[in-house]
N, C-alpha and C positions, 0 to 999 in steps of 0.2 A: 761278674762275668756271665756270659751267655753260654749255656750248655750246648753241646753238639746236637743233642736231641731236639732242643727248641729250634735251633737253626735249621736243621733238616726238616722239621715240621713246617717251618715258615716257608722254606723253598718249595716244599710239596704243595702248599696252599697256593703259592704263586703260579706254579706250573699247571695246576689242575683247575684254575679258574675258567679256562676256556676263552680268555680274552687275549688277543695278540698285543704285543707291545713290549717295550723295554722296561726293565726294573732295575733297581739297585738297592743295596743294603748298606745302611750306615750304622756304625756303632758309636753311640754318643753317651758318655758317662755311664756305661754299664747297661744302657737301654738300647733295644734294637728298634730302629725306625725303618719301615719298609714302604717305599713309594708305591702308590697304586699303579698298575699297568696303564699305559695310555690307551684309551678307548679308540676304536676305529669309528668312523662317522655313523655307520648303521647301528652301532650299539646305543647311540643316543636317541634313536627313533622309538617313540612310544605310540604304537597304533591305537591304543585305547584312549589317547587324549581326545576329549570331546565326545566320547561315546554315549554320554548322558546329555541330552539336549536341554537347553534352557526353556524351550517351548516347542519348536517345530522339529526339523529333521536333525538327528545327531550325525557325527562322523561315523564311519564304519572302519573296523580294523582290517583293511584290505590287504590281501596277500597277492603279490604280483611282482613282476620285474618292471623296470622303468618303461613307461609308455607301451606296454605289451598287451596283447590281445586277451590273454587268459588272466582273469581277475576273479577272486573268490573272497568270501568272508562268511563266518558262521551266521546262519539264518535264524533269527529269533525275533520275538515281538518287540523286545526292548533289551537294552544291555542288562537290566536287572532281572530279566526272565530266567527261570531256572530250567528251561527246556530249549533245546535247539532242534530245528526241523531238518533231520537227516544230516548228511554231509554234502557240502556244496561242490559243484563240478565246473560251473562257468556262470559268471554274472555278465549279462550282455549289455548293461548300461550302468552308469554311475547311479548308485542308490537303488538299483533294480534287484529283483529276486533271482535266485539261482535257476538257470535252465537245467533240466535234469536234476536228479537227486540220487544220492547213494545212501543206502540204509544197511549197515552191517548188523547181523543178528547172531547171537550165540545159540538161541533157541527160537523156533518158529511159534508165534502165538496161535491160539486156537482160531482167532479171527484176525486175519492179516489185512491191515489197511494199506492204501496206496502209498502213504508216506508215514514214517515213524517220527515221533517226538521223543527226544532222549533227555534224561537227567544226565548232567555232566559235571565234571570237576577238573581241577588242575589244568585249566586251559592256559596255553602259552602261545603268543602270536608274535612273529617278527615279520618284516616286509617280505621275506622269502620262505617262511615256513609256519607250520601250524601243528600243535599237539594238544590233545584233549583226552580225558578218560571218561568213557561212557559208563558210569559207575554201576547202574542197575544191570547192564549187560556184561560188565566186567571186561570191556574191550578198550584197549589202548590204541589211540590213533596218532599217527605221525604223517606229515604231509610236506612235500617240497614242490616248488613250482618252477617251470621254465617259461618261455615266451608263449608257446602255443600248445603246451603239454604239461603234464604234472604226474606226480607219483604219490600213491597212498601206501602206507604200511599199517596193517591192522593186526593187532596181537589179541587173539581170542583166549578164553580160559582153556586150559589143557583138558583133553579127554572128551571133547565134544566136536560135532560137526560145526562148520561155519557156513553162514549163509550171507549172500550179498543180494540185496533187492535194489533194482534200478527203476527209476520212475521218469517218464517223460510226459509233460502236460501238453495236450494237443499235438501229439507226435507219434513216432514209431520207434520200436526197439527190435533188434534182430540179432540172434546168435548164429555165427557162420561156421562154428566148429573150432575156431582159433581165438575169436574175439567177439566183442559185442559192439554193434554199430547202432546208431540212432540219429533221429532228427527231431527238432522241435520248432514249431512256428512261433515267432514272437512279434508278429505284427508287420503290416505293410509288405506282405508276401516275402518276408525275410525269414530264413531258417538258420538255426545253428545245428551243427552236426558233431557227433562224437564217435570215437573209436577207442574201446577199452581192451587192453591186453593183460590178462592175469598171468602171474608168474607160473602157476600150475593150472591145469585145466579142471573144470568142475566135473563132479560125478553126474550131476543131473541139471537139466535146464527146464524150468517151468514158467508158465505165464499165470497172471492173476486176472481172473474174469469174474465179475460180480462177487468179489470177496472169496472166490474159490480158486485153489491152485489146480492147474491142469498141465499135463505134459504139452510142450509146445516151444517153438523157437522164435516166434514172431508175435509181438504185441503192438496194438495200434489203438488210437482213440484219444479221448480227452484226458485219460489217465492210463497211459500204457505202462505195464509193469512186467518185468522179467526177474525171476529169482534163480540165482546160481547156487548150487549146493556143493560144498567142498569137504573132502575128508580131512580131518584135523590131524594129519600125520606130523605136521610142523605147526607150532602155535602162531606163527606170523604169516599172514597172507598179504602179498604185495601185488599191486596192480598199477599199471601206467596207462595213461590215456592222452589222446590228442583231441583238439577241437578245431573246427573249421566253419567258415561261413560259405564255403563253396560246395563241398559234398563230403560224405563219409570216407571216401577213398583219400581225399586230401587230409582229413583228420588223421588217418592212419599214417600217411606220409609225414605229417608234422611230428607225431610222436616218435616214429622211426628215425627221423633226422635228429631230433633233439635229445632223446633219452636212450642211451645204448645199454644201460644195465638197470637193475632194480635197487640201486644203492641210494637210500634217502640221504645219507651223510654226504655223498659226493655231489648230489644235486643241490643240497642246501649250501654247501661250500661254494659251488658255482654261483648260486643266487646271491650269496653274501658278497662275493667278489664283484658281481654286476652292480649291486647297490653301492658298494664303497666307491666304485669308479664314478657312478653318477653323482652321489652326494659329495664326493671328494673334489668336485669342481669348485667348491667353496670350502676352504679349510679354515676352521676356527682354531687358532693355536693357543689362545689365552682368553679366558672368560669364565663367568659363573656357570657351574654345572647345570643348574635349572634352566638358565638362558640357552645353553647348548641343546638341551632336550627340546625346548620349544622351537628353536631354530631348525634343527635337523628333522624334527617331526613335520614341521611346516614345509620344509624343502621336499621331504618324501611325498607329501600329498600333492605337490605340483607335478609329480611324475605319474600320477594316476591316469591322466588323459591329456590330450587325445591319444588314441591307441593306434598302433601300426597293425593294419589288417591284411597286409600283403603276405601271401603264402606261396613260397617257391615261385615268386615272380608274377603271381596272379592275385587278384582281389575281387570279391563280390561287392558290387555297388548297389545299395538300395535306392540310389538316386535315379537309376534307370532300370534296375532289376536285372543287370547283366554281369557276367564275369569278364573282367578286363585284364590285359597284360599291364603290369605296372611300369614297363619301359625302363627298368633299372632304378626307379625311385619309389620308395615305400609310400603307400596310401594311408593317410591318417583320418580318423573320424572320432566322434564322441566329444564334442566341444560346445559348451554353453557360452557363446561369445559375449553375450550381455554381461556375464560375470568375468570372463577371462581376458577381455581386451585391455582391462585397466592395469593389471600388474602381471598376470600369468604369462601372456604372450611377451611383454617386454622383458621379463626375467629370462625367458628362453632365448630371446635375441642376444642377451648378454652372455649366457653360459653355454648355449648350444645353438648357434646360428645356423648350422647346417640342417639340423632337424627342423628348426623353425621354417626354413625355406621349403623343405619338403611338405610341411603342413600347409603353407600358403599355396603351394602348387596343387595340393589336394583340394583346397577351396576352389581353385580354378577348374579342376577336373569335375568336381561336384556341379559347378555352375554349368559346364558344358553338357553334363549328363541329364540335368533337369530340363523340362520342356521350355522354360522361359529364359534361360541363361541369366538367372539372378543369383547373386552371391548368397550363400546360406547364412542363417542366423543361429540356428541350434542344430547343427549336423550331428546326428546320432548314427549308430550302426544300422538302424532300420529306416534311415532317411532324415530329412530336415523337418523337425517338428514345429518350426516357426514360432517358438515361444517368446515371451517377454515383448518389450517394445523397442522400436528403433532398429537400425541396421549397422551395428557397430563393427562388423567385419571389416569395413573400410578403414577403420582406425588401425587394425592390425597390419593391413597392407602398407599404409602410409608410414607407420612407426618403423616397421622393418626396413622399408625402402630408404628412409632418411637415415637409418643407422647402418647403411651399407650393405644390406642383403639384396642381392640382385638375381639370385638363382631361382627365379620364378617368373612366369609370364605376366609381367606387370601391366601390359597393355590390355590383355584379356581380363585380368583381375579388375582393372579400372572399369571396363565396360560392364562387367558383371555387377560391380558395386553400384554403378550409375543406374543400371536397370532395377536393382533391388530398391533403391531409394526413390526413383522417379516413376517406375512402371508398376511396381507392386504396391498394394495398399499400405498405408502407414498405420492402419488399425492394428492394435496389439494382437498377438497370437493368431495371426491370419496370413495365409499365403495367397490370398485372392488378388486379382488385378486391381489397380487403382480405381477408385470410385468417387462418390460424392465428396467425402471428407478430403480426399487428396486434391480434388479440383479446388475446393475451398482453401486448402493450405497453400496451393500454388498462387491463388489469386490474392488472399488476404494475409498470408504469412503466419497463420496459427491454426490449430485444430479447435473448432468451436465446442463449447461445453453445453451440456443440458442442465436445466434447473432440476432440483430435487423433485422427483415424481414425474418428470417429463418423459414421455414414452420414446424409446429408441426406434428409429425407422430405417437406419442405415444397415443393409444386410451384412456388410463386412465386419461389423462390430460383434465381438464375442459377448454372449449374454452375461458371463461372470466377470470377465476381464475389463469390460466397459471400454470407453474411449481413451482414458488416461490422457486427456488433452494437454495438460501442462507438461507431463513427463515426455510425451511424444514430441511436442513442439521444441522443448529444450534439447532432447536427445537427437532429434533430426537436425537441429541447428548445428550441433557438433559434427554430425555425420556429413553435412553439407560443407562444413569447413574442411574436413578431412578430404572430401571429394575435390574441393577447390584446390587444396594444396597438392594433391596428387596430379590433378590436371595441369597445374603449373609446372610440376617436375617433368611432365611428359610433353610440355609445349602446347597444350590445348587451351589457348588464350581465351577463346569465347566461353568455354565451359568454366574456366577459372573465374572470369568476371561474373558470370551468372550465379554460380554457386557461392562465391565469396559474398555477394550481396545478400543472398538468402541465409547465409550463416549468422546474420544478425537478427533473425526472426525471433529469437528469445526476447528481444526488446518489446515485441508486440504484446507480451503478457506481463510486463513489469508494471507493478502498481507504484506510482511515484509517492503516493501517500503512505503506504504501509511498508514499502521496500521489500515486498514479497512478489514472487511470480504467482499471478492470480488468474484463474480461469475466466474467460470471456464467453458470452453467448454469440450467436451468429450475427448479431447486430453490432458487435463490438463493445457491449456493455459488460462490466465486471459482474460476476455472479454475486449477489448480495442478498441478505446478510451472509457473512462467511466466517467460519472458524478454521484458523490455520492449523490447528491440531487435529480436529475430528471431522472436518468436512470431507465428503467423498465416499462414505459408506465403508464396506469391507475392504481393508487394505488401501483405503483412500483412492480406489481405482476410478471412481467417477471423475476424478480430477488429476490425481497423481499416479503413483504406482508402487504399492507395497509400503512405501514410506510417505510421511505427510509433507506439508509445505515447508516445514523447517529444514528438511534435508534437501529438497529440490530448490531451495533458495540459493544454493551454491553450485548448481549443476550447469555451470558455464565454464567447463574445463578449458575451452579453446580461446577464451578471451577474458582472462581474469582482470587485467587492467580496466577493461570496460565495465565489468561488474563492480569493481571498486568505485569507479566514477558514478555509476548509476546509484550506488548506495550513499553517495555524498562525500567520498574521499576516504583515505586510509583510516582516519580516526574513527569515523562512524562504522566503517567496515569491520574493524576490530571489535567495536562495541556490539555490533549485531552478532558476531561470532560468539562473544562471551555471553550474550543474552541467550543464545541457543543452548549453551552448556549449563545455564543456570535456571532455565524455565522449567518448572515442574511438569509432571505428566498431565495434570489437570483433572484427572479422575483417579479412582482406585486402580491399582495394577490390574485387577481382574477385568475392569471395564476397558482400560486402555489396551491391553493385549488381546482381549476378545475381538476388538476392531482392527488392531494393528499388530498381528502376530509376528510379522517379519521385523518389526521395529523394536527388537530387544537389544541388550547390551547398552542400556541407556545411561547417559550422563546428561541429565536434563532432557532436552528434546533430541540431542545427538544420539544416534544409534550406531554402535560399533559392530552391529550384527548383519549389516547388509551392504553390498558393494557400492551403492551410490554415495555412501559416507566416507569411503576410504581416503579420498584426497583431502577431505575437509580440514583435518588438523594441520595440514601443511600450508594452508592458505594464509596463516599469519606471516609467513615468509614474504609474501607479496605486498604486505602492508606495513613493513618496517618493524615487525615484532617477531623475528626469528626465535628469540628466547622462549616465546610462548609455544611455538611449534615443538621445540625441544622438550618443554615441560609436559605438554599434552601427549606427545608420542610415548614417552617413557611411562607415564602414568596409565595411559590406555592399554598398552601392551601388558604391563605388569598386572593390571586388574582383570583383563578380559582374556588373555591368552596364557594359560598355565599348564604345567605338566601334570594334569589330573583329569579325572573322568568328565568334569564339566568345564574343561579348559578352553572351549571354543564358544563364543557368545551367540552364534546363530548358524544358519545354513552355511557350511563351508564351501559347498559347490565345487568339489573336486579340484581344488587348487586356486580357485578364484580369490578366496579370502586369505589363504595361507601365503600366497605370493606377496601380499601386503606385509605380512609379518617378516618374511625373508628380507625384503628390501629395507623395511624400517629398522630391523635389528642391525643390518649392515650400515645404516646411517644415511640413506638417501632413497628417493621414491619418484617414479614417473608420473607426476601430477597430470601432465597432458600427453598421453600417447599420441605421437605424431610430431612432437617436438623432440629433437635429439638432445635432450637434457634432462636432468633430474634435480629435484628439490631436496636440499640437505635437511635432515632431521637431527637425530642424535644417535651416535653409534653405541651399541651395547657391549661390544667386545674389545679387549685390549688390542687384538690383532686378528684380522680376517683377510684371507687372500683368495681372490677369484682367478681361476685359470680360464682365460678367454679362448674362444674358438681359434683365434690366430696363433695360439701357443704362448702368448705373453701373459704376464701375471700383473694384476692390479691389487695392491694391498691397502687396506684401511687400518690405520693404527690410531688408537685412542689412548693417549698417556693419562694415567690417573683416573680412568673411567670407573664408575661404580653406579649403583642405584641412586646414590646421593649426588655423585659428580656427573650429572647429566647435561650440564650446561657447557657449551663450547666457549672457551676463552680466546682461542686463536686457531687458525687452520693454515696448513701449507700443502700445496700441491707440487710434488717434486721439488721441495725446498723453497718455492715461491709463495709468498703470503697470498691466501685466498680470502677475500673480504666479502664476496657475494655468497649467499646460501644456495649456490647453484653449481652443478657439476655437468660438464659437457661430455656427451657420449664419446666424442672423438678423443678426448683426453684419457678416458678409461681404456680405449682400444690401443693406445700407445703403450700401455703398461705403466707401472711406476708406483708412487706412494702418495696417498692422501693421509696426512697426519694431523690429528687434533690434539689440542691441549684442553683437558676437561677440568671443571671445578664445580663446587657445590653452590655457587651463587651465580645468578644470571649476569652475563656480560651484555648489557643493553646496547652496546655500540657495535658488537660483532655482527657481521652479516648485513650491515646497512652501508651501501656504497657511498663514498664521500665525493 
């Protein structure tokens, strides 16, 4: 029998776990079995996943609300560092440093530096909160975030004064008697503003000049510092603050609107609810716990950006340096479209179509605000940085339009995309007008390459990024296809015919002998001799872009049947896919990654760590081997995406790579953004339900699924047999059930139309 004492103790443990959900108690043969409370979605998020990089940039444990302006994370050299650089107040861009800095001090050192580095312990991070113990200072930190404001609670050792040091780099700080205001310039004439309100007023206000404290209320310069001294009548000091890209008055208005009290608990509960609402758009009701952690962490990362920077109906645009009325529609920016067009934008089309339409309209506004009316490529808070190659914003427009999103000015969007592709230079990392390379591309249908050692003479070409001629030719061929399809949707027949013809330009670099896309010189000759692994220098940029020829061999998303034909048919196509996964690095890891640092997450020459690879495992579907897609996807995700500190294989890019994981674990993926369909892979969960923007629900059910049972034996869509490895977007929008029967042996006949 079970004693009352044991039962009461068990109930107490359940009630004080702090996790919501139902529980039950079963009494079986004298033993008590207590079911674990059901976790809410945000409980599965692990912000530390991928915080130690395989080589380049790690993920960061970002604290923010979905697509919101205020983002922070602890600032340290590396995850393994035992020091943090003050406390963060606002990160102005993905992977950027904190603007402003808060340094709590229990005692003032003899020599006060502009920023403090703290020894720390007991750090805990959730998407909506942060806690850490600054052990040498004896200060406990708790933090909660809202959309444009946040709240710190700092508990100091008893019996001492407490000090708060604020720092602004290249900015100004000022105490007005009730709060601290400040501004900091972070490039392209763009400033971030802050207004801080402490719960109790300080006894003293000082500034730091030349490492000396002086009485004063205004600090300015490359390292502006203000120090507030508080009497420690109560051990916990609370302060709330707002941020703005308009001015300090708006920053104050933001915090006044969003945070009415100094309760950390209340604000964290509000943040938790916001995250559960966002993550709950996809409900995983049955599946392995570790897979759920990977899934919901990946989904959380897709909400990091773009961010809504509308503030009380206004927003500052760095695209023209002016403050605008948002006309009732939020303005979004901070989007690396080269990464995000592939899966990040299509995911939002599926689960948050209204927000996606606002983002696309923001692209239109940016284009109108820039001098040349060109669609952006890398829109950030301080303007369009024009990074990477090609102009894939057009793919986001077409994909959304074909999937039923109409609430954006598609005609203006089309003109902006057309201008970016035909009037702006195609040279990577450049916003200059079209020049010599572009005239050549228009005439010959490819970007010409230089021979090793040949001197670059084209002024638009970036000295480090080079021409990337194969990557640009292939990427622009896809962009031209997107432009042609959008022209066709809008009835622009002449444009459709012109751009559709140019969308085949990838053929101009196809080497019939080797079956690779191979750079040509200006006279139409292939660059030879040539090494498809190592040619092209750092990041293969002289010919490709970050990845080598083995990855760009498959970069014809818009015309896969033609790519199969070029390679000699389905059998050879599959042979070449397998060859990529089996071809070794060719040199030591040290040598390989020294030249190709973005090309990590290797399986042979395949790289799971960079966005141009994401669609490749799905290509078996197009060549009569869907069972190989199922095998590859399950293996790749299990090997390279894990719920641990090294659980992301490369640069995650603020949702660009994580969206691939979300789609793939659901069981389908948008191989060709711009086509209103998805390629079926292999589902990871017994049941997953997507709540669509139209209010309907679409459920993916996988009977008998497991790590071993990864192969589809049969599939039914709303009870009707599904024989093609393809899912139409219109079928998802109707709601319903996609049901799979799974097994541990490949069904070689499923997915091959008869």
